[in-house]
C-alpha positions as CSV (number, residue, x, y, z in Angstrom):
1,M,3.4,48.1,-21.4
2,D,0.8,45.5,-22.3
3,L,-1.0,44.7,-19.1
4,A,-2.8,41.6,-20.4
5,F,-1.1,38.2,-19.8
6,T,-0.2,36.2,-22.9
7,P,-1.2,32.5,-23.2
8,E,2.4,31.6,-22.5
9,E,2.3,33.6,-19.3
10,D,-0.9,32.0,-18.2
11,A,0.6,28.6,-18.9
12,F,3.6,29.6,-16.8
13,R,1.3,30.6,-13.9
14,A,-0.4,27.2,-14.1
15,E,3.1,25.5,-14.0
16,V,4.1,27.5,-10.9
17,R,0.8,26.6,-9.2
18,A,1.2,22.9,-10.0
19,F,4.8,23.0,-8.6
20,L,3.6,24.7,-5.4
21,D,0.7,22.3,-5.0
22,A,3.1,19.3,-5.3
23,E,6.3,20.6,-3.5
24,L,5.4,23.3,-1.0
25,P,5.2,21.5,2.4
26,R,1.8,21.9,3.9
27,D,3.1,22.6,7.4
28,I,5.2,25.5,6.1
29,A,2.3,27.0,4.2
30,D,0.1,26.7,7.3
31,K,2.7,28.5,9.4
32,M,3.0,31.3,6.8
33,H,-0.8,31.8,6.6
34,K,-1.1,32.0,10.3
35,A,2.0,34.2,10.8
36,K,3.8,31.6,12.8
37,R,7.6,31.5,13.3
38,L,9.6,29.5,10.8
39,T,12.6,27.3,11.8
40,K,15.9,27.0,10.0
41,D,14.8,23.6,8.8
42,D,11.6,25.1,7.3
43,C,13.7,27.5,5.3
44,Y,16.1,24.8,4.2
45,R,13.3,22.4,3.1
46,W,11.6,25.0,0.9
47,Q,14.9,26.4,-0.6
48,N,16.1,22.9,-1.4
49,A,12.8,22.1,-3.2
50,L,13.3,25.2,-5.3
51,Y,16.9,24.2,-5.9
52,H,16.0,20.8,-7.3
53,R,13.4,22.4,-9.5
54,G,16.0,24.9,-10.8
55,W,14.0,27.9,-9.5
56,V,16.0,29.0,-6.5
57,S,18.1,31.8,-8.1
58,P,15.9,33.2,-10.9
59,L,17.8,36.5,-11.2
60,W,21.2,34.9,-11.6
61,P,22.7,34.5,-15.1
62,V,21.6,31.2,-16.7
63,E,25.1,29.8,-16.8
64,Y,25.2,30.0,-13.0
65,G,21.7,28.5,-12.4
66,G,19.4,31.4,-13.3
67,T,16.1,30.7,-15.0
68,G,16.2,33.3,-17.8
69,W,12.6,34.3,-17.0
70,T,11.1,37.5,-18.3
71,P,10.2,40.3,-15.8
72,V,6.5,39.2,-16.0
73,Q,7.4,35.7,-15.2
74,H,9.4,36.9,-12.2
75,Q,6.3,38.8,-11.0
76,I,4.0,35.8,-11.6
77,F,6.3,33.5,-9.6
78,D,6.5,36.0,-6.7
79,E,2.7,36.5,-6.6
80,E,1.9,32.8,-6.7
81,C,4.5,31.9,-4.0
82,F,3.1,34.3,-1.5
83,A,-0.5,33.4,-2.3
84,A,0.3,29.7,-1.7
85,G,2.0,30.5,1.6
86,A,5.6,29.9,0.4
87,P,8.2,31.8,2.5
88,R,10.6,34.1,0.9
89,V,14.0,32.5,0.3
90,I,16.4,33.9,2.9
91,P,17.8,36.7,0.7
92,F,21.3,37.3,2.0
93,G,23.0,34.6,-0.1
94,I,20.8,34.2,-3.2
95,N,19.7,37.8,-3.7
96,L,22.5,39.8,-2.2
97,V,26.0,38.3,-2.0
98,G,25.5,35.7,-4.7
99,P,25.2,38.2,-7.5
100,V,28.2,40.1,-6.1
101,I,30.3,37.0,-6.2
102,I,29.1,36.3,-9.7
103,Q,29.9,39.8,-10.9
104,F,33.1,40.5,-9.0
105,G,34.4,37.3,-7.3
106,S,37.3,35.1,-8.3
107,D,36.8,31.7,-9.9
108,Y,37.6,30.1,-6.6
109,L,34.8,32.0,-4.8
110,K,32.3,31.1,-7.4
111,E,33.3,27.4,-7.3
112,R,33.4,27.3,-3.5
113,F,30.2,29.2,-2.6
114,L,27.6,29.4,-5.3
115,K,26.3,25.8,-5.3
116,P,25.9,25.3,-1.5
117,M,24.4,28.8,-1.4
118,Q,21.7,27.7,-3.9
119,S,21.0,24.3,-2.3
120,G,20.6,25.8,1.2
121,E,23.5,23.7,2.6
122,E,25.1,27.1,3.7
123,F,23.0,30.0,4.8
124,W,24.3,33.6,4.8
125,C,23.8,36.8,6.7
126,Q,24.9,40.4,6.1
127,G,27.5,42.3,8.1
128,F,27.1,45.9,7.1
129,S,25.6,48.0,9.9
130,E,27.5,48.9,13.1
131,P,26.4,50.5,16.3
132,G,27.6,53.9,15.0
133,S,27.3,53.2,11.3
134,G,23.9,52.5,9.9
135,S,22.6,54.9,7.4
136,D,26.1,56.5,7.4
137,L,27.6,53.1,6.4
138,A,30.8,54.6,5.0
139,S,31.8,55.5,8.6
140,L,32.1,51.8,9.6
141,K,35.0,51.0,12.0
142,T,35.4,47.2,11.8
143,K,39.0,46.7,10.7
144,A,40.8,44.1,8.7
145,V,44.6,43.9,8.5
146,L,46.4,41.6,6.0
147,E,48.9,39.4,7.7
148,G,50.5,37.0,5.2
149,D,47.8,34.8,3.6
150,H,45.0,35.9,5.8
151,Y,43.2,39.0,7.2
152,V,42.8,39.6,10.9
153,V,39.4,41.2,11.6
154,N,38.3,43.1,14.7
155,G,35.1,45.0,15.3
156,Q,31.3,44.7,15.8
157,K,28.3,44.4,13.5
158,T,24.7,44.9,14.5
159,W,21.1,44.3,13.2
160,T,22.4,41.1,11.6
161,T,19.1,39.6,10.4
162,L,18.8,35.8,10.8
163,G,22.5,35.5,11.8
164,H,21.5,32.7,14.1
165,F,20.4,30.7,11.0
166,A,23.6,31.5,9.1
167,D,26.8,29.6,8.4
168,W,28.6,32.5,6.7
169,I,28.6,36.3,6.8
170,F,29.7,38.8,4.2
171,L,31.4,41.7,5.9
172,L,32.3,45.3,4.9
173,V,35.5,46.1,6.7
174,R,38.0,48.9,6.7
175,T,41.3,47.9,5.1
176,D,42.8,51.4,4.6
177,T,42.4,53.9,7.4
178,E,44.2,56.7,5.6
179,A,41.9,56.7,2.5
180,K,38.7,58.7,2.0
181,Q,36.0,56.7,3.9
182,Q,34.4,55.0,0.9
183,M,37.7,54.3,-0.7
184,G,39.2,52.3,2.2
185,I,36.5,49.6,2.5
186,S,36.7,45.9,1.4
187,M,34.3,42.9,1.4
188,L,35.2,39.7,3.1
189,L,33.4,36.3,3.3
190,V,33.7,34.9,6.9
191,D,32.9,31.5,8.3
192,L,30.8,32.1,11.4
193,A,32.4,29.0,13.0
194,S,35.7,30.8,13.0
195,E,37.5,31.3,16.4
196,G,36.8,34.8,17.7
197,V,33.3,35.2,16.3
198,E,30.5,35.7,18.9
199,M,26.8,36.2,18.0
200,R,24.3,37.6,20.6
201,P,20.6,37.8,20.0
202,I,18.6,41.1,19.9
203,V,14.9,40.7,20.7
204,T,12.9,43.4,19.0
205,M,9.7,45.0,20.1
206,D,7.5,42.4,18.5
207,G,8.9,39.9,20.9
208,D,10.8,38.0,18.3
209,H,14.5,37.1,17.6
210,H,15.0,38.3,14.1
211,V,18.3,40.1,14.5
212,N,21.7,39.9,16.3
213,E,24.9,41.6,17.1
214,V,28.2,40.1,16.0
215,F,31.5,40.5,17.7
216,L,34.8,39.8,15.9
217,D,37.9,39.4,18.0
218,N,41.1,38.7,16.0
219,V,39.2,36.6,13.5
220,K,41.4,35.1,10.8
221,V,40.0,35.1,7.3
222,P,41.8,33.6,4.3
223,A,42.9,36.3,1.9
224,A,41.3,34.2,-0.8
225,H,37.9,35.2,0.7
226,L,38.3,38.8,-0.3
227,V,35.7,39.7,-2.9
228,G,37.2,41.4,-5.9
229,E,39.9,44.0,-5.1
230,E,41.0,45.4,-1.8
231,N,39.5,48.8,-1.0
232,K,36.8,48.4,-3.7
233,G,34.1,47.1,-1.3
234,W,32.1,50.3,-1.4
235,D,31.4,49.7,-5.2
236,Y,30.3,46.1,-4.5
237,A,28.1,47.3,-1.6
238,K,26.3,49.8,-3.9
239,F,25.7,47.0,-6.5
240,L,24.3,44.8,-3.7
241,L,22.1,47.4,-2.2
242,V,20.3,48.0,-5.5
243,N,19.3,44.3,-5.4
244,E,18.3,44.6,-1.7
245,R,16.0,47.6,-2.4
246,M,14.3,45.7,-5.2
247,G,13.4,42.9,-2.8
248,I,12.2,45.3,-0.1
249,A,9.4,46.5,-2.5
250,S,7.8,43.0,-1.8
251,V,5.0,43.5,-4.3
252,G,3.9,39.8,-4.3
253,Q,3.9,39.8,-0.5
254,S,1.8,43.0,-0.3
255,K,-0.7,41.7,-2.8
256,S,-1.2,38.5,-0.8
257,E,-1.5,40.5,2.4
258,L,-4.0,42.9,0.8
259,E,-6.3,39.9,0.0
260,L,-6.0,38.7,3.5
261,L,-6.9,42.2,4.7
262,K,-10.0,42.2,2.5
263,D,-11.0,38.8,4.0
264,V,-10.6,40.3,7.5
265,A,-12.7,43.3,6.5
266,R,-15.5,41.0,5.3
267,L,-15.5,39.2,8.6
268,E,-15.3,42.2,11.0
269,R,-18.6,44.1,11.6
270,K,-19.3,47.8,12.0
271,N,-22.8,49.0,12.8
272,G,-24.1,45.5,12.1
273,R,-22.6,45.4,8.6
274,P,-19.3,44.0,7.2
275,L,-16.5,46.5,7.7
276,I,-15.6,46.3,4.0
277,E,-19.0,47.9,3.2
278,D,-18.2,50.9,5.4
279,P,-17.6,53.9,2.9
280,L,-14.6,55.3,4.9
281,Y,-12.9,52.0,5.2
282,Q,-13.6,51.2,1.5
283,A,-11.9,54.5,0.5
284,K,-8.8,53.5,2.5
285,L,-8.7,50.1,0.9
286,S,-9.2,51.5,-2.6
287,R,-6.4,54.0,-2.1
288,L,-4.1,51.2,-0.9
289,E,-5.0,49.0,-3.9
290,I,-4.4,51.8,-6.4
291,D,-1.0,52.6,-4.8
292,L,0.0,48.9,-4.8
293,M,-1.0,48.6,-8.5
294,A,1.2,51.6,-9.4
295,L,4.1,50.1,-7.4
296,E,3.7,46.8,-9.3
297,Y,3.9,48.5,-12.7
298,T,6.9,50.5,-11.5
299,N,8.6,47.3,-10.3
300,L,8.0,45.7,-13.7
301,R,9.7,48.7,-15.3
302,M,12.6,48.2,-12.9
303,L,13.0,44.6,-13.8
304,T,12.9,45.4,-17.5
305,S,15.5,48.2,-17.1
306,K,17.7,45.9,-15.1
307,G,17.5,43.2,-17.8
308,G,18.6,45.9,-20.2
309,K,21.6,46.8,-18.0
310,A,20.3,50.3,-17.4
311,S,21.1,52.3,-14.3
312,V,18.3,51.8,-11.8
313,G,19.8,53.1,-8.6
314,A,17.3,56.0,-8.1
315,L,14.3,53.8,-9.2
316,S,15.3,51.1,-6.7
317,S,15.2,53.8,-4.0
318,Y,11.7,54.8,-5.0
319,L,10.6,51.2,-4.9
320,K,12.1,50.8,-1.4
321,I,10.3,53.9,-0.1
322,R,6.8,53.1,-1.6
323,G,7.0,49.4,-0.9
324,S,8.0,49.8,2.7
325,E,5.3,52.5,3.3
326,L,2.6,50.3,1.7
327,Q,3.6,47.3,3.9
328,Q,3.1,49.5,6.9
329,T,-0.2,50.8,5.6
330,I,-1.5,47.2,5.2
331,M,-0.8,46.5,8.8
332,E,-2.2,49.8,10.0
333,L,-5.5,48.9,8.2
334,T,-5.4,45.4,9.6
335,M,-5.0,46.8,13.2
336,E,-7.9,49.1,12.5
337,A,-10.0,46.2,11.3
338,V,-9.4,43.8,14.2
339,G,-9.7,46.6,16.7
340,P,-9.4,45.7,20.4
341,Y,-8.6,42.0,19.5
342,A,-5.2,43.2,18.5
343,A,-4.4,44.5,22.0
344,P,-4.1,41.3,24.1
345,W,-1.0,40.1,22.3
346,V,1.1,37.1,23.5
347,P,4.4,36.8,21.7
348,Q,4.5,33.0,22.3
349,A,1.4,32.7,20.2
350,N,3.6,33.0,17.1
351,D,5.2,29.7,17.9
352,A,3.8,26.8,15.9
353,D,3.5,24.6,19.0
354,W,1.8,27.1,21.2
355,N,-1.5,25.7,22.5
356,G,-2.8,28.7,24.5
357,M,-6.2,30.2,24.1
358,P,-6.2,33.2,21.7
359,V,-8.3,36.2,22.5
360,G,-10.7,36.9,19.7
361,P,-10.7,35.4,16.3
362,E,-7.6,33.4,15.1
363,Y,-6.8,35.9,12.3
364,A,-6.4,38.7,14.9
365,S,-3.8,36.9,17.1
366,A,-0.8,37.8,15.0
367,S,-1.9,41.3,14.0
368,T,0.1,43.2,16.7
369,S,3.4,41.4,16.2
370,R,3.2,41.9,12.4
371,F,2.3,45.5,12.9
372,L,5.3,46.0,15.1
373,D,7.6,44.1,12.8
374,R,6.6,46.3,9.8
375,R,7.8,49.4,11.6
376,K,11.4,48.5,10.6
377,T,10.7,48.3,6.9
378,T,11.3,52.1,6.4
379,I,14.6,51.8,8.1
380,Y,16.5,48.8,6.9
381,G,18.1,48.6,3.5
382,G,19.0,52.3,3.9
383,S,16.4,54.4,5.6
384,N,13.7,56.1,3.6
385,E,15.2,59.5,4.4
386,I,18.5,58.4,2.8
387,Q,16.6,57.1,-0.2
388,K,15.0,60.5,-0.7
389,N,18.4,62.0,-0.8
390,I,19.6,59.5,-3.4
391,I,16.5,60.4,-5.6
392,A,17.1,64.1,-5.1
393,K,20.8,63.8,-6.1
394,H,19.8,61.8,-9.2
395,I,17.2,64.3,-10.3
396,L,19.3,67.3,-9.7
397,N,22.5,65.6,-11.0
398,L,24.4,66.5,-7.8
């Protein structure tokens, strides 16, 4: 792999920077740089700007609105967006169920859902995990029974990220209770405004409302909203999870946060000198930067392989493991750098309109909430323990 950027790639980076400078709303960038909470309108405004530029769904096939970018262009775009303070597009529609609909959905589903998904007119959330079915997803109990031209769905989903922003949810449901677990699962697209759907917030230990639990009581879903074939949902879920684990690597985000960490280490003092000059802390930063560089090159190999239609399941699991671990390491070193200023944490300080008095420097005020939030990265998208099993099976051909 040639690690030097070509003149064409440098020109593309300049094009991305010019777009971000012109179209990224300053208030959104400011919230991102200060780790403030985003509203649904913030997410919509940025996604709509990308949609009108034709850059909202870069990994989709060109005929459905994809960009046709090379893997390096994808990487450049990701880096520049995070560096500028652009939020990640809510992934559940664009990055997860969208590719599934393109690959396996009917013409009706493509016509009905893809455009409003791209423009941000309709946001999506994911209905996979259940109270007793997380890493063991195949044991899910939510049931769908076909009655005439619609399914009747009953059950419960949990850890539904940003469900309170969403208009639609894609569900894994059990449609055959007699079949082997994986063989009796289907995927349905459900309008969250349907009668019988109830969403309740879950406030996590960082004091924020990221996730929800969803209850489905005799919810009617048109049979036309079945993705692909009945009882084939497990195959579609595996296809989807490869894309999810690619995103969890978050190389661009981690590179941006590493630069912020270095800035903090230059400002903090130890024994009268900047922390970044402390040999022990330098060693930790160097180790982190080397590991992140290795992850970046592996991610580029992943994108290249995916473009070539190669099987990347085990490699996506590796990216998920290392990416999530490095995100946690960045926040651990941030907490070490800000020291006692991270302790007096006020959850309301993450609201953009909070006007209280922070304790310590402004850059320290969000450290605790971000540290707590990153604890979940090794769990969602399939826990890292499960990913290690996938890698072992792949290597040993089990």
